[in-house]
N, C-alpha and C positions, 0 to 999 in steps of 0.2 A: 348468503350474505353478499351484498353488492360490493364489489371491490373498489375501494377508493383510489383516485388517480391524482397524479401531480397536475398542478394548475397550469403549468407552462413548459414549453421546451427548455428555456433557461433553467428552470428548477430541475428538470430531468438531467441536463448536462452537467450542472454544478453538483448535483447529488451523486451522480455516477462518478464524475471525476474526483469529488471529495472522498468517496470510498476508496478510490485508487490512490489518490495522492495521500502520502503519509510518511512515516519514517523511512521507507524505502527509497523515497524521492529525495528527501532533503538531508538525510543522514547518509544512507548507504551509497547513493549515486555518486556524490562528490569524492568519497574515499575510494570507491572502485575506479573512478577515473584516474585518481592519483596513482593507484597500484597497477593499473593495466595500460599505461603508456599514453594517457592523455587523449589527445584528439582522435586518434585512430580507434580507440575504444568507443568514443561517442558516435563516430561514424558507423561502425559495425552494429552498435546498439540500435540506431535509427533504422537501419536495414531490417533488422530482425523484428523490430516493433511493427513495421509494415507488413511483412510477409507472415508473421506468427501471431502477434497479439491482436491485430485488427480483425482478422478472420474468426478467431476463437470468440472474441467479444461479440461480434455480429451474431454467431450462433447462439450464444447465451441470451442475448436480447430477444432473439426470435422465439426461442423456446419459452421464455417468460411471457411474451406478448400473445403468443398463440394459445397458451394454457390458461393465462390469467390467474396463475397459481404460483406458489412458492415451491422450491425443489421437492419438499416432502410430499406435494400432491401433484406436481407438474406432469410426471411420467403417467399418473392415472388418467390425465386428460389427453396426452398426446399418443399414447399406445396402451389403451385400456386393458388389452389382453396379455400384455407382456409384463408380469409382475416382478421379474428379475430386476428390472430397471429401477423399481422403487427403492431398492437398498441404497442405490447411490444418492437418492434424495436425502436419506437420513445421514449418510456420510457427509454430504454438504453442510447439513445443520451441525453435526459434531465438529467439523472443520472450523466453522465459524465460531463456535464456542471455545474451542481450543486456541484459536487465534487470539480471542480476547482474554483468555487466561494469562497471557504474557504481555499482550499489547496495551492493556489498560495500565499495567505497571510502567511501561516505557513512556506512556503518555503522562503518567504522574511525574516521572523524572523531568520531563519538559516543563511542567508547571512549577516544579520545585526550583529548577535553575532560573526560570523567569522570576520567582520570588527572591532568589539570591541576587540576581542582577539588580532588581529594583531596590532592594534593600541595602545595596552597596557592600555585600559581604566580601567581595574580592578587593575592594579598595584598600583595605587595611593590611593586606598581605604583601610581604616584601620580596618573596622569591617564588620563582615559577613552580618549585616543588610543592609549596604550600597550596597554590591555586589548583594544580593537578590533583593534589591530594584530597581535595573536596569531594570529588566523585567517589572515591573509596570510602570516605567517611559517611557519605550519604547512604551508600548501600549497606553499611554496617549497622544502621539504626532502623529496625523493622518497624518501630512505632510510628515514626514520621512517614515512612514509605507507605504504610497502611492508611494513614490519614489522607495522603495524596491520591492513593488508589481509590479510596472511597469517594473523594471529590469527583474524580473522573467518571465513575460509574453513576453517581447521583446526577451529574450533568447530562450524561448520555441517556440514561433511561428517563430522566425528567424531561428532556426535550421530546423524546419519542412518545411520552405519555400525552403530549399536547395534541398529537394527531399527525398525520401525513403532511397536510398542507400547512396547518397553523403551527405546527411544531418543527418537524425536521426539515421541511422545504424552506420554511421562512428563515430559520436559524442558520441553515447551511448557506442560503444565498448571501446573507450578511457576512458570515464568517469568512467565506471563500472570497468574496470581493475585498474584505479587509486584508485577508492573506496576500492577494495579488498586489494590493496597494503597498503594503509594507515591503513586500518582496522587491518591488521596483525601487523604492527608497534605498534598501540595502544593496542592490545591485550597483546603483550609481555611487554609493559611498565606496564600495570596494574598487570599482574601476578607476577611481580617482586618487586611490592610495599611491604614494610614492613607491615605485617598484612593482605595482600590481600588473603592469602590462606584460611582464614576462610570464605571469601565470596565465593571463589570457591567452598568449600565444601557445603555451603548453596545452591549454584546454581545447583550443579550437583548430589548431594546425595538425593535421594527421602526420605521424612520423613512424614509418614502417621500422626504423631501427629500434625505436622504443618498444614496439610490438614484439620484435625478436628477442629483446632483452627480457621482457616480462614473460615470454613463452607464448608462441602463436596459439596453439591449441587452448591454452589456459585463458588467453584474452577473449578468444571467440566464444568459449563456453561461458565465461562470466558475463560477456555482453548479451548473449542469448538468454542467460538466466534472468538478468535485470530487466530485459525487455519483456520477458514473460511475466515475471511476478509483480512488476510495478503496476500492472493493470487490474490485479486482484481477480484474474480469471480462474475458473476451474472449481470454484465452491459454491456456484449458483447465485452469488450477490447481484451480478449483472442480470440474471434471469429474473430475479425479484423486481429490480428497477424496470426492466422490460415490461413486466405485468402492470406497471403503473403509468404507462403511456398509451396514447391513442395511435391511430394508424395513418396519421397525416404525413409522416416522414418515414423514408425508407431506413433501414437499420444499419446498413454499412456506413452511410453518411454520418449517422449519429455516432457509431464506433469511432470513426475517424475524428470527429469532433472532440470525444472524450479523451481519446488517446493524445491528440494534439495539446489539450489543455494539460493533461497529466505531464506530458514530455516538457511543455513550456516551464512548468514548475520545477521540474527536475533540472532542466537546463540552467535556469536562473539561480537554483541553489548552488550549482557549481560555480556560477559567475560571482556568487557572494563569497564562497569559501576559498576557492583556489587562488584568486588574485590576493585575497588577505593573507593566505599562507606565503605567497611569494613576497609580499610587501614586508613581512616580518621575519623572513628567512627561516620558515617552518617547512619541514619536508612534507610534500604532497602525499607521501606514502605512509602517513601516520596511522592509517586504518581506523578501525571502530573507535578508538579513544578520541578522534579528531574533535568531535562535537563537545565532549564534556571535560576533556583535559586540555587540548591544544587551543581551541577558539577562546575559552575564558582568558587564557594567557594573552592572547592577542588583544582582546577588548581591554584588558587591564592596562595595556601599554599603548592604547590608541586614544587620540584626542576624541573626546566625547564617547569613550568606550562604554561607559555606563548606559548611556541612551541607546547606542547601537546594539549593545549586548542585550538590553531589555527588548528591543524591537526584534531582534533575532530569535529570542526564545519565545516571544508571542507568536512570531511566524511559525516556529516549530510546534508550539502548542496547538495552534489552529490546524496545522496539517495533521497533527496526531489526532485531534478531536474529531476532525472531518471523517476520518477512517472509523473512529469508534461510533459515531452516529450512524454511518452507513451500515456497519456490520451489525450493531444492535438492531437496526430496522430489519436486517435480514433475519436475525434470530426471532424478533418479534413476529414478522410475517409468517415464518415457518410454524411457530407455536399457535398463532392464531388459526391457521389452517388445520393444525392437529386437534386443538382443544376447543375452539370456538369461544375462548375467553375474551373478555373485554380488553382493549389495549391497556388501560390502566392497571388492571388486575395482574396481567402478564409483567408489565414494567416493575411492579412492586415485587412480585415474587422472583422474577428474573434478575432484579437488581441484587436482591439478598443472595440468591444462588450464585450469581456471577462473582460477588465478593469473596464468597466462601471458596469457589473454585480458584480464584486468582491468588489467594493467600500462599500456597506452596511456592509460586514463583517468587514472591517477595522474600520469603524465608530462605530461598535457595542461595541468596547472597550473604546470609548471616548465620542464623541458627541451623539451617540445613546445609551449610556450606560443604560439609563433608560428603554429601551425596553427589556423585559424579556419574551420572547414568550413562554417558557416552564416552567414558574414559577420563583420564587425568586432565584437569582443567576445564571440564564441562560443567554445567549446572542445569537446573530444571527448565529455565527459559530456553537454553540451547536445545533441550530435548523436545520441548513443545514446538519450538520454531522449526526444527528438523522434520518433525512429522507433518507439519502444515507445508512448509515450503518445498521440501524434497520429495514428499510422497503425495499428499492429497491434492495439491494444486496441479502438478503436471499430469498425473494419472486422471484427475477429474477432468482436465481439459481434453485429454485423449478420448475419454468416453464421450464427451460432448461432440467431438469431431466425428467419431464413429457413428454415433446416433443420429446426427444430421446429414450424413453422406451415404449411408448404407440403406438400401430400400427395404432390408428385412427389418428395420426399425422405423424411425420417423421418416427418413429418406430425404434425398436432394430436392425432389420436386416440391415437397411440402415446406421444406426449409426456405427455398428460394421464393416460393409463393408468399410466405409470410414476411421474409426479409425485405422484399421489394415493393411491398404495399406502401403507398405514399410517394411524395416527391423527393428527389435527392439521388445520391450515389447508389447504384444498383449492383447486386451480385450478377455477374455475366456467365454464359455458359463455358467460356474458356477456363474459368476458375475451378470447374468441377474436378478435373483430373488432378489439379494441384491440391485442392482441399481434400480429396478422397484418398489420394495415394502418397502425395509428398509431405503434406502437413503432419499426418500421423508419425511419419518416420522422423521428421525434425523433432517433434515433441517426445518421441521415445528415445531418441539420441540424446536429448536434453536431460531427460530422467536418468539415464545410464551414466552419462558424463558427470552429472551433478553428484551422483552417488559415489563415483569413482574419485572425483577431486575432493570430495568431502572427507574421505577416509584416508587419503594419502598426504 
Protein backbone atom coordinates (compact mmCIF):
# COMPACT_ATOMS: atom_id res chain seq x y z
CA UNK A 1 0.00 0.00 0.00
CA UNK A 2 1.40 3.42 -1.00
CA UNK A 3 1.99 5.53 2.10
CA UNK A 4 0.08 8.80 2.13
CA UNK A 5 2.15 11.92 2.82
CA UNK A 6 1.36 15.32 4.23
CA UNK A 7 0.90 18.02 1.61
CA UNK A 8 3.16 20.67 3.16
CA UNK A 9 5.91 21.33 5.65
CA UNK A 10 3.56 23.62 7.60
CA UNK A 11 1.11 20.74 7.93
CA UNK A 12 3.87 18.50 9.27
CA UNK A 13 5.08 21.05 11.83
CA UNK A 14 1.57 21.93 13.02
CA UNK A 15 0.54 18.27 13.22
CA UNK A 16 3.69 17.24 15.11
CA UNK A 17 3.48 20.26 17.41
CA UNK A 18 -0.25 19.72 17.83
CA UNK A 19 0.38 16.19 19.07
CA UNK A 20 2.94 17.54 21.54
CA UNK A 21 0.90 20.60 22.55
CA UNK A 22 -1.75 19.58 25.01
CA UNK A 23 -2.77 19.59 28.63
CA UNK A 24 0.89 19.23 29.62
CA UNK A 25 1.57 22.65 28.12
CA UNK A 26 -1.42 24.72 29.03
CA UNK A 27 -2.33 23.13 32.36
CA UNK A 28 0.72 21.44 33.86
CA UNK A 29 3.45 23.89 32.80
CA UNK A 30 2.03 27.01 34.54
CA UNK A 31 1.39 25.29 37.85
CA UNK A 32 4.81 23.62 37.76
CA UNK A 33 6.36 27.06 37.23
CA UNK A 34 4.41 28.28 40.26
CA UNK A 35 5.46 25.35 42.44
CA UNK A 36 9.13 25.37 41.40
CA UNK A 37 10.39 28.90 41.82
CA UNK A 38 9.16 30.73 38.72
CA UNK A 39 11.75 32.01 36.26
CA UNK A 40 14.55 29.68 37.37
CA UNK A 41 12.36 26.68 36.53
CA UNK A 42 11.64 28.12 33.07
CA UNK A 43 15.38 28.58 32.42
CA UNK A 44 16.29 25.01 33.43
CA UNK A 45 13.33 23.68 31.42
CA UNK A 46 14.62 25.38 28.25
CA UNK A 47 18.11 23.93 28.74
CA UNK A 48 16.81 20.38 29.06
CA UNK A 49 14.46 20.87 26.13
CA UNK A 50 17.49 21.64 23.94
CA UNK A 51 19.86 18.96 25.19
CA UNK A 52 17.37 16.13 25.68
CA UNK A 53 14.07 16.68 23.89
CA UNK A 54 15.34 17.80 20.47
CA UNK A 55 17.86 14.93 19.98
CA UNK A 56 15.30 12.22 20.83
CA UNK A 57 12.67 13.80 18.60
CA UNK A 58 15.21 13.90 15.74
CA UNK A 59 15.83 10.18 16.20
CA UNK A 60 12.11 9.37 16.14
CA UNK A 61 11.60 11.41 12.98
CA UNK A 62 14.57 9.66 11.33
CA UNK A 63 13.36 6.15 12.18
CA UNK A 64 9.91 6.90 10.80
CA UNK A 65 11.10 8.56 7.59
CA UNK A 66 13.64 5.83 6.85
CA UNK A 67 11.18 2.98 7.45
CA UNK A 68 8.01 4.60 6.04
CA UNK A 69 6.15 2.58 8.65
CA UNK A 70 4.49 2.94 12.04
CA UNK A 71 6.31 1.54 15.11
CA UNK A 72 4.65 -1.88 14.85
CA UNK A 73 6.40 -2.44 11.50
CA UNK A 74 9.22 0.11 11.71
CA UNK A 75 11.81 -2.22 13.21
CA UNK A 76 11.05 -4.88 10.56
CA UNK A 77 12.24 -2.42 7.91
CA UNK A 78 15.23 -0.96 9.76
CA UNK A 79 16.70 -4.17 11.26
CA UNK A 80 14.95 -7.11 9.55
CA UNK A 81 16.96 -9.77 11.35
CA UNK A 82 16.54 -8.43 14.89
CA UNK A 83 13.10 -9.62 15.94
CA UNK A 84 13.50 -8.62 19.59
CA UNK A 85 13.05 -4.94 18.67
CA UNK A 86 9.57 -5.57 17.27
CA UNK A 87 8.14 -5.97 20.76
CA UNK A 88 8.85 -2.32 21.44
CA UNK A 89 6.71 -1.38 18.45
CA UNK A 90 3.73 -3.03 20.09
CA UNK A 91 4.56 -1.34 23.41
CA UNK A 92 4.41 1.99 21.55
CA UNK A 93 0.94 1.16 20.24
CA UNK A 94 -0.20 0.07 23.72
CA UNK A 95 1.18 3.29 25.20
CA UNK A 96 -0.77 5.43 22.72
CA UNK A 97 -3.97 3.53 23.51
CA UNK A 98 -3.36 3.81 27.26
CA UNK A 99 -2.71 7.54 26.93
CA UNK A 100 -6.04 8.04 25.17
CA UNK A 101 -7.86 5.97 27.80
CA UNK A 102 -7.50 8.94 30.18
CA UNK A 103 -6.62 11.87 27.91
CA UNK A 104 -9.98 11.72 26.13
CA UNK A 105 -11.69 12.18 29.50
CA UNK A 106 -9.57 15.23 30.35
CA UNK A 107 -10.32 16.67 26.90
CA UNK A 108 -14.01 16.20 27.67
CA UNK A 109 -13.58 18.23 30.84
CA UNK A 110 -12.19 21.12 28.78
CA UNK A 111 -15.21 21.04 26.46
CA UNK A 112 -17.54 20.84 29.44
CA UNK A 113 -15.97 23.89 31.10
CA UNK A 114 -16.19 25.77 27.81
CA UNK A 115 -19.92 25.01 27.83
CA UNK A 116 -20.15 26.19 31.45
CA UNK A 117 -18.44 29.48 30.56
CA UNK A 118 -20.52 30.15 27.45
CA UNK A 119 -23.79 29.34 29.23
CA UNK A 120 -22.94 31.63 32.16
CA UNK A 121 -23.00 28.89 34.78
CA UNK A 122 -20.65 30.74 37.13
CA UNK A 123 -22.33 34.15 36.90
CA UNK A 124 -25.10 33.34 39.37
CA UNK A 125 -22.71 31.92 41.99
CA UNK A 126 -22.03 34.24 44.91
CA UNK A 127 -19.08 32.56 46.61
CA UNK A 128 -15.68 31.19 45.58
CA UNK A 129 -16.56 27.90 47.28
CA UNK A 130 -19.53 27.46 44.94
CA UNK A 131 -17.39 28.11 41.86
CA UNK A 132 -14.60 25.81 43.02
CA UNK A 133 -17.14 23.13 43.88
CA UNK A 134 -18.33 22.85 40.27
CA UNK A 135 -15.26 20.74 39.46
CA UNK A 136 -16.15 18.13 42.08
CA UNK A 137 -19.80 18.15 41.01
CA UNK A 138 -18.76 17.56 37.39
CA UNK A 139 -16.63 14.53 38.30
CA UNK A 140 -19.45 13.04 40.37
CA UNK A 141 -21.82 12.78 37.36
CA UNK A 142 -20.72 9.81 35.19
CA UNK A 143 -23.53 10.24 32.66
CA UNK A 144 -22.51 13.76 31.62
CA UNK A 145 -18.82 12.83 31.63
CA UNK A 146 -19.53 9.92 29.29
CA UNK A 147 -21.42 12.23 26.91
CA UNK A 148 -18.44 14.59 26.59
CA UNK A 149 -16.07 11.64 26.34
CA UNK A 150 -18.13 10.36 23.40
CA UNK A 151 -18.05 13.81 21.75
CA UNK A 152 -14.24 13.90 21.94
CA UNK A 153 -13.89 10.39 20.49
CA UNK A 154 -16.37 11.08 17.66
CA UNK A 155 -14.55 14.31 16.76
CA UNK A 156 -11.15 12.60 16.87
CA UNK A 157 -11.89 9.51 14.84
CA UNK A 158 -14.33 11.42 12.63
CA UNK A 159 -11.58 13.80 11.50
CA UNK A 160 -9.10 10.92 11.04
CA UNK A 161 -11.63 9.04 8.90
CA UNK A 162 -11.57 11.89 6.36
CA UNK A 163 -7.95 11.09 5.50
CA UNK A 164 -4.47 12.36 6.28
CA UNK A 165 -4.49 15.46 4.06
CA UNK A 166 -8.22 16.20 3.79
CA UNK A 167 -8.96 15.35 7.40
CA UNK A 168 -6.32 15.56 10.08
CA UNK A 169 -3.87 17.89 8.29
CA UNK A 170 -6.56 20.35 7.17
CA UNK A 171 -8.37 20.44 10.52
CA UNK A 172 -5.14 20.64 12.54
CA UNK A 173 -3.96 23.64 10.51
CA UNK A 174 -7.18 25.56 11.19
CA UNK A 175 -7.37 24.53 14.85
CA UNK A 176 -3.72 25.28 15.62
CA UNK A 177 -3.81 28.70 13.93
CA UNK A 178 -7.01 29.51 15.84
CA UNK A 179 -5.35 28.32 19.06
CA UNK A 180 -2.40 30.65 18.49
CA UNK A 181 -4.69 33.62 17.72
CA UNK A 182 -6.82 33.07 20.84
CA UNK A 183 -3.69 32.63 22.92
CA UNK A 184 -2.29 36.02 21.84
CA UNK A 185 -5.56 37.73 22.82
CA UNK A 186 -5.51 36.08 26.25
CA UNK A 187 -1.84 36.97 26.82
CA UNK A 188 -2.49 40.66 26.14
CA UNK A 189 -5.50 40.61 28.44
CA UNK A 190 -3.46 39.12 31.32
CA UNK A 191 -0.48 41.45 30.83
CA UNK A 192 -2.68 44.54 31.18
CA UNK A 193 -4.50 43.42 34.33
CA UNK A 194 -3.84 45.64 37.36
CA UNK A 195 -1.22 43.86 39.43
CA UNK A 196 -0.31 41.44 36.66
CA UNK A 197 3.28 42.69 36.22
CA UNK A 198 4.32 41.19 39.56
CA UNK A 199 3.36 37.81 38.18
CA UNK A 200 5.35 38.50 35.00
CA UNK A 201 8.45 39.23 37.11
CA UNK A 202 7.99 36.00 39.06
CA UNK A 203 7.59 34.11 35.79
CA UNK A 204 10.47 35.61 33.82
CA UNK A 205 13.18 36.60 36.32
CA UNK A 206 15.28 33.67 37.60
CA UNK A 207 15.65 33.68 41.40
CA UNK A 208 18.01 31.09 42.90
CA UNK A 209 16.63 31.76 46.37
CA UNK A 210 13.23 30.51 45.21
CA UNK A 211 14.96 27.44 43.75
CA UNK A 212 16.56 26.64 47.11
CA UNK A 213 13.24 27.17 48.81
CA UNK A 214 11.48 24.71 46.50
CA UNK A 215 14.36 22.20 46.67
CA UNK A 216 17.18 22.29 44.12
CA UNK A 217 17.07 18.61 43.12
CA UNK A 218 13.28 18.61 42.93
CA UNK A 219 13.21 21.74 40.73
CA UNK A 220 15.80 20.29 38.34
CA UNK A 221 13.99 16.94 38.17
CA UNK A 222 10.60 18.57 37.52
CA UNK A 223 12.09 20.80 34.80
CA UNK A 224 13.76 17.78 33.20
CA UNK A 225 10.49 15.82 33.34
CA UNK A 226 8.44 18.61 31.79
CA UNK A 227 10.97 19.27 29.02
CA UNK A 228 10.95 15.59 28.16
CA UNK A 229 7.25 14.77 28.36
CA UNK A 230 5.95 17.94 26.73
CA UNK A 231 7.21 16.75 23.32
CA UNK A 232 5.36 13.39 23.42
CA UNK A 233 8.53 11.48 22.58
CA UNK A 234 9.13 7.84 23.42
CA UNK A 235 5.95 6.20 22.08
CA UNK A 236 6.56 6.36 18.34
CA UNK A 237 4.15 9.17 17.52
CA UNK A 238 6.88 11.36 16.08
CA UNK A 239 8.18 8.38 14.10
CA UNK A 240 4.78 8.10 12.41
CA UNK A 241 4.78 11.79 11.51
CA UNK A 242 8.33 11.34 10.22
CA UNK A 243 7.03 8.64 7.87
CA UNK A 244 4.59 11.17 6.39
CA UNK A 245 7.20 13.67 5.15
CA UNK A 246 9.61 13.86 2.23
CA UNK A 247 13.39 14.27 2.32
CA UNK A 248 13.58 17.95 1.42
CA UNK A 249 14.38 19.08 4.97
CA UNK A 250 16.91 17.77 7.50
CA UNK A 251 15.27 16.39 10.62
CA UNK A 252 17.07 18.15 13.45
CA UNK A 253 15.91 21.46 12.02
CA UNK A 254 12.35 20.14 11.93
CA UNK A 255 12.65 18.91 15.52
CA UNK A 256 13.81 22.38 16.59
CA UNK A 257 10.82 23.98 14.80
CA UNK A 258 8.34 21.64 16.47
CA UNK A 259 9.96 22.08 19.90
CA UNK A 260 9.98 25.87 19.47
CA UNK A 261 6.26 25.99 18.65
CA UNK A 262 5.45 23.63 21.51
CA UNK A 263 7.52 25.77 23.90
CA UNK A 264 5.96 28.99 22.63
CA UNK A 265 2.50 27.70 23.55
CA UNK A 266 3.68 26.51 26.97
CA UNK A 267 5.40 29.86 27.60
CA UNK A 268 2.33 31.85 26.58
CA UNK A 269 0.05 29.72 28.74
CA UNK A 270 2.15 30.82 31.70
CA UNK A 271 1.79 34.45 30.59
CA UNK A 272 -1.97 33.95 30.56
CA UNK A 273 -2.32 32.26 33.94
CA UNK A 274 0.41 33.56 36.28
CA UNK A 275 -0.21 37.34 35.80
CA UNK A 276 -3.93 36.66 36.28
CA UNK A 277 -3.18 34.91 39.56
CA UNK A 278 -1.02 37.84 40.62
CA UNK A 279 -3.68 40.39 39.71
CA UNK A 280 -6.33 38.65 41.81
CA UNK A 281 -4.16 37.62 44.74
CA UNK A 282 -4.23 33.90 43.98
CA UNK A 283 -1.28 31.71 44.95
CA UNK A 284 0.98 30.58 42.09
CA UNK A 285 1.34 27.25 43.87
CA UNK A 286 -2.32 26.25 43.60
CA UNK A 287 -1.19 23.10 41.76
CA UNK A 288 -3.42 20.88 39.57
CA UNK A 289 -6.72 22.53 40.70
CA UNK A 290 -5.51 25.83 39.14
CA UNK A 291 -7.41 25.43 35.86
CA UNK A 292 -10.74 24.08 37.09
CA UNK A 293 -11.07 25.68 40.51
CA UNK A 294 -8.87 28.77 40.71
CA UNK A 295 -9.21 30.32 37.23
CA UNK A 296 -13.04 30.16 37.08
CA UNK A 297 -13.03 32.25 40.27
CA UNK A 298 -10.74 34.77 38.58
CA UNK A 299 -12.92 34.94 35.46
CA UNK A 300 -16.06 35.34 37.61
CA UNK A 301 -14.56 38.47 39.20
CA UNK A 302 -12.95 39.91 36.06
CA UNK A 303 -14.41 42.52 33.72
CA UNK A 304 -15.52 40.59 30.64
CA UNK A 305 -14.79 37.39 32.51
CA UNK A 306 -17.42 35.35 30.70
CA UNK A 307 -15.89 36.21 27.33
CA UNK A 308 -12.29 35.68 28.41
CA UNK A 309 -13.21 32.52 30.30
CA UNK A 310 -14.93 31.14 27.20
CA UNK A 311 -11.90 32.02 25.05
CA UNK A 312 -9.59 30.39 27.58
CA UNK A 313 -11.46 27.08 27.56
CA UNK A 314 -11.71 27.14 23.75
CA UNK A 315 -7.92 27.52 23.85
CA UNK A 316 -7.69 24.60 26.31
CA UNK A 317 -10.06 22.48 24.21
CA UNK A 318 -8.10 23.09 21.00
CA UNK A 319 -4.86 22.21 22.79
CA UNK A 320 -6.35 18.98 24.11
CA UNK A 321 -8.02 18.03 20.82
CA UNK A 322 -4.81 18.63 18.87
CA UNK A 323 -3.19 15.89 20.93
CA UNK A 324 -6.22 13.62 20.56
CA UNK A 325 -6.09 13.95 16.77
CA UNK A 326 -2.35 13.28 16.68
CA UNK A 327 -2.48 10.22 18.92
CA UNK A 328 -5.57 8.82 17.19
CA UNK A 329 -3.63 9.09 13.93
CA UNK A 330 -0.76 7.18 15.57
CA UNK A 331 -3.12 4.39 16.60
CA UNK A 332 -4.79 4.38 13.18
CA UNK A 333 -1.47 4.17 11.30
CA UNK A 334 -0.28 1.27 13.46
CA UNK A 335 -3.52 -0.67 12.98
CA UNK A 336 -3.42 -0.06 9.23
CA UNK A 337 0.09 -1.53 9.08
CA UNK A 338 -1.02 -4.53 11.12
CA UNK A 339 -4.43 -5.27 9.62
CA UNK A 340 -4.50 -3.60 6.18
CA UNK A 341 -8.03 -2.38 6.91
CA UNK A 342 -9.43 0.80 5.42
CA UNK A 343 -9.09 4.03 7.35
CA UNK A 344 -12.87 4.34 7.86
CA UNK A 345 -13.26 0.78 9.12
CA UNK A 346 -10.52 1.24 11.71
CA UNK A 347 -12.00 4.57 12.80
CA UNK A 348 -15.44 3.04 13.34
CA UNK A 349 -14.26 -0.04 15.24
CA UNK A 350 -11.46 1.89 16.98
CA UNK A 351 -13.85 4.60 18.13
CA UNK A 352 -16.17 2.08 19.77
CA UNK A 353 -13.24 0.26 21.37
CA UNK A 354 -11.70 3.50 22.63
CA UNK A 355 -14.96 4.57 24.26
CA UNK A 356 -15.23 1.24 26.09
CA UNK A 357 -11.59 1.35 27.20
CA UNK A 358 -11.99 4.94 28.47
CA UNK A 359 -15.04 4.24 30.64
CA UNK A 360 -13.05 3.02 33.71
CA UNK A 361 -11.23 6.37 33.90
CA UNK A 362 -14.55 8.24 33.96
CA UNK A 363 -15.99 5.92 36.60
CA UNK A 364 -12.84 6.22 38.70
CA UNK A 365 -14.07 9.61 39.96
CA UNK A 366 -17.51 8.40 41.02
CA UNK A 367 -18.79 4.80 40.89
CA UNK A 368 -15.27 3.31 41.20
CA UNK A 369 -13.94 5.98 43.53
CA UNK A 370 -13.08 3.38 46.17
CA UNK A 371 -10.55 1.75 43.83
CA UNK A 372 -7.20 3.38 44.66
CA UNK A 373 -4.56 1.39 42.76
CA UNK A 374 -1.53 3.48 43.79
CA UNK A 375 -2.50 4.03 47.39
CA UNK A 376 -4.73 6.44 49.28
CA UNK A 377 -5.93 9.34 47.17
CA UNK A 378 -5.06 7.74 43.82
CA UNK A 379 -7.47 6.88 41.01
CA UNK A 380 -7.60 5.06 37.68
CA UNK A 381 -6.52 8.14 35.72
CA UNK A 382 -3.48 8.45 37.97
CA UNK A 383 -2.55 4.80 37.39
CA UNK A 384 -2.82 5.12 33.61
CA UNK A 385 -0.88 8.39 33.62
CA UNK A 386 1.84 6.87 35.81
CA UNK A 387 2.37 3.94 33.44
CA UNK A 388 2.60 6.19 30.37
CA UNK A 389 4.52 9.15 31.81
CA UNK A 390 6.84 7.45 34.27
CA UNK A 391 7.54 4.16 32.49
CA UNK A 392 6.66 3.94 28.79
CA UNK A 393 7.85 7.40 27.67
CA UNK A 394 11.29 7.52 29.34
CA UNK A 395 12.18 3.87 28.72
CA UNK A 396 10.89 4.11 25.14
CA UNK A 397 13.07 7.15 24.52
CA UNK A 398 16.05 5.35 26.01
CA UNK A 399 15.50 2.49 23.56
CA UNK A 400 15.28 4.91 20.61
CA UNK A 401 18.59 6.50 21.63
CA UNK A 402 20.34 3.13 22.00
CA UNK A 403 18.89 1.92 18.69
CA UNK A 404 20.11 4.99 16.77
CA UNK A 405 23.59 5.25 18.29
CA UNK A 406 24.74 1.63 18.66
CA UNK A 407 26.26 -0.10 15.62
CA UNK A 408 24.82 -3.45 16.72
CA UNK A 409 21.38 -2.06 15.97
CA UNK A 410 20.48 0.63 13.40
CA UNK A 411 23.57 2.62 14.27
CA UNK A 412 24.91 6.16 14.20
CA UNK A 413 25.91 6.22 10.52
CA UNK A 414 22.48 5.19 9.24
CA UNK A 415 20.73 7.54 11.64
CA UNK A 416 22.86 10.53 10.59
CA UNK A 417 22.52 9.69 6.88
CA UNK A 418 18.72 9.80 7.22
CA UNK A 419 18.52 12.77 9.59
CA UNK A 420 20.78 14.97 7.45
CA UNK A 421 19.02 14.49 4.12
CA UNK A 422 17.67 17.80 2.88
CA UNK A 423 18.46 21.39 3.79
CA UNK A 424 18.46 22.72 7.31
CA UNK A 425 20.15 22.11 10.66
CA UNK A 426 22.37 19.00 10.60
CA UNK A 427 23.47 16.42 13.14
CA UNK A 428 27.27 16.86 13.34
CA UNK A 429 30.00 14.44 14.42
CA UNK A 430 30.77 16.02 17.79
CA UNK A 431 27.23 15.16 18.89
CA UNK A 432 27.97 11.44 18.63
CA UNK A 433 29.69 11.09 22.01
CA UNK A 434 26.97 13.13 23.70
CA UNK A 435 24.07 11.21 22.14
CA UNK A 436 25.67 7.80 22.59
CA UNK A 437 27.00 8.09 26.13
CA UNK A 438 25.64 11.18 27.92
CA UNK A 439 22.03 11.31 26.69
CA UNK A 440 21.18 7.73 27.81
CA UNK A 441 22.53 8.53 31.28
CA UNK A 442 20.37 11.68 31.49
CA UNK A 443 17.25 9.75 30.43
CA UNK A 444 17.98 6.91 32.87
CA UNK A 445 18.53 9.45 35.65
CA UNK A 446 15.21 11.06 34.74
CA UNK A 447 13.47 7.69 34.97
CA UNK A 448 15.01 6.86 38.37
CA UNK A 449 14.47 10.32 39.88
CA UNK A 450 10.92 10.42 38.53
CA UNK A 451 10.13 7.12 40.25
CA UNK A 452 11.74 8.27 43.51
CA UNK A 453 9.91 11.61 43.66
CA UNK A 454 6.65 9.96 42.70
CA UNK A 455 6.73 7.67 45.72
CA UNK A 456 8.10 10.07 48.36
